Each structure stands twice: as C-alpha cells, then as structure tokens.
SESELO-909941 format. One record per residue: residue in one letter; x, y, z of N, C-alpha, C, O in turn. Coordinates in steps of 0.02 Angstrom, whole numbers, plus 50000, padded with zeros to 5 digits. Example, Ala and Ser with C-alpha at 12.3 -4.5 7.8 and 13.67 -1.06 7.14 Angstrom:
// SESELO-909941
A506604971650390506154977550390506604983550390507124983450423S506424988850354506844994750357506455000250394506705005750402
This chain:
// SESELO-909941
M548565324555347548965330555333548665334455276548395331555229N548705341155280548415345455228548925348355180548765352855141N549545345855183550055348555138549885347255065550135350855021G549455342255051549265340954982548655344754960548475344454901A548335348355005547735352154988547915358354947548475360954951R547445360554907547555366354865547445372754906546935373454939V547935377254905547915383354945547925389454899548345390154855S547445393954910547415400254874547615405954920547335406754974V548095409954899548275416054935547905421854903547915422754842I547565425854944547185431654920547505437954949547575438655010I547695442554905548035448654927547655454654898547635455554837A547375458754942547085465154921547635470354921548015470854969T547685474254867548235479054862548005485354827547495485354793M548395490654835548255496854800548895501054798549135503454849S549155502054738549705506654725550345504954763550725509454782R550465498454775551085496454809551395490354775551485485154808P551565490754711551835484954676552495482454704552615476354706A552925486954727553575484754754553475480754818553795475554827E553035482954862552885479254923552565472554907552745467454936L552105472554860551765466354840552265461254814552205455354828A552755463554775553255458954748553645455454804553765449454799L553825459154856554185456154912553745450954948553995445654967T553105452554956552655447954990552585441454952552645435954980V552445441954887552345435954846552985431854842552965425754846T553555435154835554195431654830554335427754894554585422054891S554175430654952554285427055015553835420955019554045415755045A553225421454994552765415654994553025410154949552965404254965M553305412054892553555407054845554195403654869554355398154847A554555406954914555185404154939555075399354998555565396655024G554465398355017554325394155075554395386755062554435384555004T554425382855115554465375555109553815372755081553805367155054R553275376555085552635374755054552375381055020552155385655054A552395381154954552165387054917551415386354904551155380854903P551065391954895550355391554878550255388854808550725388954767D549665386454794549495383954727549215389354683549205388754622E548985394654714548645399954677548735406554715548715406754776V548845411954677548885418654707548385423054671548425424154611V547915425654709547405430254682547555437254708547515438554767V547735441654662547885448654679547285452854659547095453054600V546985456254708546405460554694546635467754701546805470054756D546645471254646546995477554639546505483354634546035483254594A546615488554675546205494654671546615500654648546415506354658S547185499354616547625504754593547305508454534546865505954500A547545514554524547305518654468547675517154403547465519354349D548235513554408548635512054348548715504454341548435500654380D549115502354292549195495254278549855492354302550045486854283R550215496054345550865493454368550805486754405551215482354396T550285486154445550195479854482550025474154434550265468554442G549615475554384549455470454334550075468154297550145462154284L550515472754279551145470854246551575466554292551895461754270L551585468254357551955464254405551685457154410552065452354411V551025456554412550725449854416550915445654355551045439654361T550925448754296551135445254236551855442754242552015437154222Q552295446954270552995445054280553055439354331553445434754321L552665439754384552695434454435552435427854407552715422554422A551925428254366551655422054336552175418854290552215412754286A552565422954256553095420254212553665417254253553975412354232A553795420154311554345417754353554155411454392554585407154406F553525410754411553285405054451552735401454412552145402054427K552945397754361552475394754314552045389254346551515387654320H552285386354402551905380954434551325383554475550945379554502V551255390154481550735393154522550255397054477550465400454430R549615396354491549105400154453549055407154483548945407954543F549125412254440549055419154462548425422154431548275421054372V548055425854471547455429254449547505436554468547675438154525W547355441054422547345448254436546635450754427546365450554371E546335453154481545665455954479545705463354496546145465454533R545245467254469545225474354484544545476054515544025473654493T544565480254567543945482754598544045490054619544605492654615A543505493154640543555499754671543885498854740543855493454769P544195504154767544525503554832544035501854888543525505254896S544185496754926543795494554984544055487755003543975482954966L544375487355062544675481055082544185475255084544325470055056P543595475955116543135470255116542885468555046542785462655030R542765473555003542545472154935543095468354897542945463654860Q543715470354906544265466954872544335459854897544465455254858R544265458854962544315452054989543745447654964543855441654951N543145450354958542595446454931542725444554858542575439054836A543005449254820543175447754750543695442254746543675437954703G544175442454794544675437154796544365430354811544555425354782L543885430254857543535423954873543175421254812543185415254799D542865425654774542505423554714542965420454662542775415854626A543575423154658544045420754607544465414754629544715411054587A544535413754694544965408454720544655401554711544045400854713T545075396454702544835389654691545105384654743544955378754738G545485387054791545805382454839545335379854892544815382754906E545535374154922545175371354979545285375455042544875375555087F545855378955043546005383655097546165390355066546475390755013V545955395755099546105402555075546505406155129546325405955188L547045409255109547475412955154547475420255133547715421955079F547215424555176547215431755163547865434655191548015433955250L548235438055147548845441455167548795448855150548495450655100D549085453055193549185460055174549735460255121550125455555114D549775465755084550275466255031550955468455057551405469655017D551025469155123551665471455152551915466855208552155469155259V551855460255197552115455455245552675451355214552705450555153T553115448855256553645444255234553575437855274553645437855335L553445432355240553345425955272554005422355283554445422455240E554095419355342554675414955352554575408555312554005406755298P555115405055294555065399355249554555394055268554225391255225A554475392555333554025387255354553315389755368552905385855393F553175396055353552535398955374551935394855352551545392555394L551855393755287551255390455262551225383155283550695380555301E551795379755282551815372755304551585372055376551185367555392E551815376455420551625376155490550895378155500550545375255541L550665383055463549985385355471549485379955451548975379055484L549635376255398549185371055375549105365355425548595361855425K549615364355467549565358955517548975359955564548705355055590A548795366255575548225367555620547585364355595547145362555634F547525363755528546915361055498546885353455497546405350555472D547405350155524547355342955533546795341255582546515335755579D546635345855625546055345255670545435347555631545385353355612A544975342955621544385344355579543925349655610543485352155575T544015351255674543595356355705543865363355696543525368255712V544475363955670544785370555659544555373355592544655370355540G544255379355595544025382555533544475388155510544435390255452G544905390755555545335396355537545965396455579545975393855635A546495399355552547135399655588547525405755566547425408255510C547955408155609548415413655592549085412155624549155407855667G549595415855601550265415055629550425420455679549975423555708V551065421555689551305426355739551725431655703552175430055664I551575437955717551955443555689552575444655732552525446155791T553155443855702553785444055741553995451055760554375451855808N553775456155724553985463055738553425467255767553415473355760Q552945463955800552385467655829552625472455883552995470455928V552425478655878552635483855925552155484055984551545484055975V552435484156044552045484856105552045492156127552585495156130P551465495056143551455502056164551855503256227552005498556265S552035509456239552395511356300551965510056362551365509156357G552285510056420551935508856482551375513756495550835511856519Y551485520156478550975525356489550365524056444549795524556467V550495522356381549935520956335549565514656358548945514456355R549925509556380549585503456404549155505056465548615502156473F549395509556509548995511556567548335514756544547805513156570L548375519356495547775522556470547305517556437546695518056443Q547595512756401547185507556369546805503456421546205502156413R547145501556474546805497756527546265501956561545725499456577L546425508256573545965512756608545315513556568544775513656597F545375514256502544795515856461544555509856420544225510756368R544715503756442544475497656410544655497356335544235495856293Q545285499056320545525498856252546115494156244546525494956198V546175489256288546735484556286546715480756219546185478356198R547285480256186547315476656122547675469956128547525465456090Y548145469256176548505462956185548375460556257548495464256305A548145454356263547935451756328548085444256330548365441456283R547895441156386548015433956394547515429756355547625423856344R546965432956334546465429456294546285433656233546335439856234S546095430256180545875433656119545115433556117544805428156114L544805439456120544075439856122543845446856104544255451256091L543185447656102542895454256091542695457056159542265454156193Q542995462656179542845465656243542155468756243541855469856190R541885470156303541235473356308541225480156274540685482556255S541795483156266541845489556232541765488956156541675494056122G541795482856130541765481856058542445481656025542485481255964L542985481956064543655481556037543935474456046543835471456099P544265471755995544545465056001545215465156038545565470156038T545375459456069546045458556097546395452856060546075448456032F547065453156060547475448256025547995445456074548145448556125L548265439756057548815436956095549465439756067549545440556007Y549935441356111550585443956089551085438356087551325436056139Q551255436056028551765430956016551725425156065552175424056105P551175421256063551115415456107551655410256092551875409656035R551865406656143552405401756135552155394856113552545390756089E551505393656121551215387356099550545388756066550245393956077A550315383956026549685384955990549135386456040549075383356092A548725391456022548195393656068547555394856030547555397355973E546995393056061546345394556031546185401856041546285404656095V545935405055988545775412255990545075413255961544785408655931K544815419155971544175420955942544265425555881543815426255840I544855428755877544975433655824545665432455794546155431955831L545705432155728546335431155693546625437955673546265442855666T547285438155665547605444355643547515445255568547665440655529G547265451055548547035451955480547575451655427547415450155369C548205453055443548725453055392548915445955371549245444955320N548685440855410548795433855391548265429655425548295428455485M547785427455387547255423255415547025418255363546865420155306A547015411955382546835406555336546195403255360546065402855420F545785401055311545155397855327545045391755282545285391555225R544695386855309544405381755265543895385255220543545389955241R543855382955159543385386155113542665385755138542275390455131E542485379955168541795379155191541655383055255541075383855274A542175385455288542085389155351542035396655341541665400055377V542405399355292542445406555284541785409555262541405406355226V541635415555285541035419255265541245425555228541825427555230R540765428555193540915434555156541005440455203540725440755257F541405445255181541555451255220540985456355212540735457455157D540795459355267540295464655267540625470955240541095473555270E540385473455184540725478955150540605485755184540865490855160R540215485855238540165491955278540755492555327540875497855355I541115486955336541625486755389542315486255357542515480955333N542675491755355543335491955324543895490955375544385487555360Y543835493955433544385493755481544385487255522544915484455536F543795484855541543735478855582543475472855541543175468255569D543575472955476543285467655434543545460655452543175455755451D544195460255469544495453855487544225451355554544105445355563D544115455955602543845454155667543125451655660542935446755691D542735455055618542045453155607541995446155578541605442055602V542385444755526542365438155495542615432855544542325427355547S543135434255581543385429455631542835427555680542735421655695L542495432555706541975431255755541385427355725541085423155759M541235428655662540705424955629540895417655621540495413155635V541525416355599541745409455590541795405955657541645399955662A542015409555709542115406555775541465404255807541475400755857R540895406155779540255403755806540155396355791539795392955827R540485393855739540385386755720541035382755718541015376555719W541605386155717542245382655709542735385255762542635390555791R543265381455773543805383655815544305387655774544435386055715L544595392855805545125396755774545755395955816545725395555877V546335395555782546955393955816547505398855793547545400555734Q547925400855840548525404755823549125400055830549205396655880V549545399955777550095395155771550765398655779550965402355734P551125397755835551755401355845552295399655795552715403955780A552285393555767552815391655720552715394755651553175394655610A552125397555638551995401055575552155408355586551755412055614R552745410555565553005417155582553055421655521553205419355465L552945428055532552995432855477553145439655505553045441055564E553395443955462553525450955479553005455155443552865454155384H552715460055479552245464755448552605471455441552735474855490R552745473255379553155479155367552755485655374553055490955384V552095485355369551655491255375551895496755328552125501955351A551835495555264552085500255214551675506655213551085506655231A552005511955192551665518455186551245518555123551335514455078G550785523355121550375524155061549755519755062549725514855099A549265521655022548645517955014548285516855081547975511655092R548325521855124547985521555188547615528155200547835533355175P547055527955236546705534155250547115538755295547565536455330A546965545155294547295549955338547145548055410546615545355425P547615549555456547525547555527546855549755556546525545955592L546645555955541546005558355569545425554155543544995552055581D545425552855477544875548855448544895541655472544375538555481K545495539055483545555532155508545255531455578544885526755591V545405536155622545135535955689544375536855687544015533355723R544145541455646543425542655639543075536255617542545534455644R543365532955568543065526755543543065521355596542585517555602R543605520955633543685515655683543145516255737542885511255761V542985522455757542475523455808541795520955784541435517655821L541625522455721540995520255693540965512655687540465509555704E541505509755662541495502555652541535498655717541295493055721Q541835501655768541835498455834541105497555857540935492455888R540685502555842539975502055860539625496755819539205493055845L539785496355755539495491155713539675484155739539255479755743L540315483255755540545476855781540185475255848539985469555860H540115480355889539785479755953539065477355943538845472655977R538705480455898538005478655885537945471455860537485467855879R538405469555817538335462955785538505457255831538195451955826H538975458155877539245452455914539145452655989539335447956024L538845457956015538735458456087538005459956102537665463456063T537755457356158537085458956180537035466456195537475469256228Q536515469556171536445476856179536085478556245535545481456245N536405476656300536135478456365536475484856391536945487356360F536245487356447536495493656474537245493356487537605498056471W537485487856516538185487256534538635487356472539125491056470N538455483456422538875483156362538875489756324539405492056302V538305492756315538275499156279538645504556318538985508756288S538585504556384538955509356425539705508456417540085513256413C539935502156413540645500756403540895503556337541445506256333Y540485503056284540675505856220540795513356226541325515856206Y540305517056253540375524356256540925526456305541265531356294Y541005522656359541555524156405542225523356369542675527556378S542285518156329542905516956292543055522556242543625524856237V542545524656206542655529656154542785536556184543235540056162W542395538456234542545544856267543225544556301543585549556306G543405538656326544075537656354544615538556303545145541256318A544485536256241544965537056187545075544456173545635546656160A544535548356175544595555556165545005558656221545435562956208A544875556556283545255559256340545995557356335546425561456348A546125551056315546815548856308547185552856254547765554556263A546845554256198547145558256145547315565256170547835567956153A546865568056210547005574656237547595574556286548015579056284L547625569456328548175568856376548845567856341549355570056365R548825564456283549445563156245549595568756196550075568356157L549195574156197549285579856152549265577656079549695579356039K548745573856062548635571355993547985574455967547465571155969P547995580655943547375584055923546995580555867546385580655867R547355577555819547005574155764546635567955789546075566555768L546945564355835546605558555864545985560755904545465557555902F546065566155940545505568855980544925570855934544355568955946L545085574755882544555577055837544245571155799543635570855791G544655566455777544405560655741543915556655784543415554155759T544075555955848543635552255894542965555755901542435552455900L542975562355909542345566155915541935565655851541325564955854L542265566155794541905565555730541615558555722541075557655695G541985553555747541725546655745541095545955786540625542555766L541085549055845540485548855887539895552355852539325550055857W540045557755816539515561055778539255556355724538645555955712D539705552655690539485547855639539055542455670538555540355640V539235540155730538835535055764538125537655776537635534155767H538085543955798537435546955813537015547755750536435545755749R537305550555697536895552255638536735546155595536275546455554T537105540655603536965534655564536635529155606536585523455584R536415531055666536105526155711536575520255723536395514455714G537185521855742537665516555758537935512955697538135507155702G537945516355640538215513355579537705509655538537875506955486L537075509655560536555506055523536345509755461536045506855415R536495516255458536315520355400536915524155375536905530355372V537435520655357538035523755330537895526055259537715521955216D537965532555245537795535155179538375534755131538955533955152A538225535255068538735534455016539285539755021539865538355007A539095545855041539585551255047540115549655100540705550955090S539895546755156540365544855208540825539255184541425539355196E540535534355149540935528955123541485531655076542055529455080E541295536255034541775539154986542325542855022542905542255003K542145546755073542645550855109543135546555148543725548255152L542895541155177543305537355224543645531355192543965527355227T543595530655126543935525255091544585527855060544565532955026P545155524555070545785526755040545735527254964545375523254933K546075531954936546055532954863546695530454831547235531054860P546645527654771547255525454736547695531354716547445536654699E548345530154717548815535354694548825535554619548765530354586R548895541454591548915542254518549605544554495549725545454436
C-alpha cells in the first residue's frame, strides 16, 4: 500500500487566491491529506503568497512551498517538480474540489508497480450537444471516446466517467499523479496540451490508469486565461507539435491533422462562431510560419501566454 508514501501536490496558479484556497482546503479535508503543497505563482501581486502563509499556519502538519515564476503553465509545473520532495507528485489545477476519498483512492492505483501515472474522474464534466458531437466526429475532433489515445489528427481522446478502473494513454490535466521516477519534465513550448504530451511520454514506459473512485469537481474559474481567439490559435499550433512528437509523419497522419483543423474552421463557421473561425485560421498561419511549431518565436510566446491581473 502507498498510503504511507510521501505525496507532493503541485498547483500552478495566477491571480486566483480565492479559488486556490478552496482547492487546498478540499485536499486537506480528505481521508488522506498530502504531505506537501507546492504553489507556483505567476501573479503580479503577493495575495497568493499571503494565502500560502495562512494555509501553512492552519495546516501545520503539511509542508507548504511558495514559488514564483513568469506566467507559463509548463514552466510553473517544472518549477513545482524542482521544489517537490514527494515520492508521488499530484498536479492539480487551482480550481478543483476533491471529494474526501480522492487521494486515498488515487494512490491505490500505484500498488501495481507497473503503473506510473493515474488520474481521477471529473464529476461535472460537460458533454457537448448532439450537433457539436456530430461535427466532432465528422472532422476527427472527438474528445470523449471508448478509448483514451492520441488520434491521427493529433487530438487526444478521454474516457467520460468510466465505471471501473481503466488503462489510458492520456491523463486529465486538472488532476494527474505520477511516480517521481516516472514523470518527465514539461516541454515549455506546449502550454495547451502540456498534460497530454507528458502523459504520452510517460506511457511509453509505464501504464497509466484512470480511477473512478477518485472523484473531483472542476470549477473552471474565470480569469487568468488567454482570450478565446488566442486560445484557439495556440491550440492549432500545439496540436501540430503534439502530432509531430507522437505520431509517424506519413501522408495519412499529416492529412488527418489538416483535415481536422480545416474541419474545425468549417465547424466554427457553421456554428456562427467568428472568433473560433479566425483563431483557427491564424493558428494555421502560425503552423506555416513556424514550420509546425519548430520555430516558435519569442513574440508569439509573449502574445499567447495569459497575463497576470494587476
């Protein structure tokens, strides 16, 4: 049993101290609390640092660490890895609420020595409407399927609230735990699909498991997020990066990528979503001018990274 193992929770955050407080409090209220909480903060002020000090005073049995970095989810997660000391690391978003048995149930997956990573089940996951699901299937953009894998289009699929433990290839980024020896560093070029990229890297050598008994709510808080147009633009570019890294670059696979992205533009037009349409086209331009993301320039990184609130 791994209940006696040391567990570090790593939370990347920016300008959301109230949401962060709810997340940490839910983790501390569990039947198995973490041993360490590493908060990596990209805020422009010290409100989050003051909150971490208060939490450390309230939960004296837990080690709290407050790190500061420039805004960038993969950079923040790497900083958290550097600061964490646990045998297991659990990455949480700053806007999740864990059910009491979450961590205890998640750790059970690691009783199997071949398991390198695990995630739980999001209880409030929204399923798209039938029309949107039809467009997703038509243009190879399915996100929830019977298997968890990387599609030929370069988009990952996830399981929707499985009823029993299931092996997956990709963990859900708002809650993903790894053995320390299994986890790899995050590629700082990949902000939107960073969790998918790391999952696929770990899955080359270890098994990944989704645990239905480890349940949580993802509140998806407002703020500290890129504008919708920039988010879509970034997603198109990073989909190509993920495609290059994890799929054979043959005619069929590359064709699937472009079919999927042009399909996304068509779907946005059919749904009367001009920002999504424009963002997709701008993303394709970024793919062209950066050779599929291999030459992402500093100006693009600056534009497409969320900024802290002041």
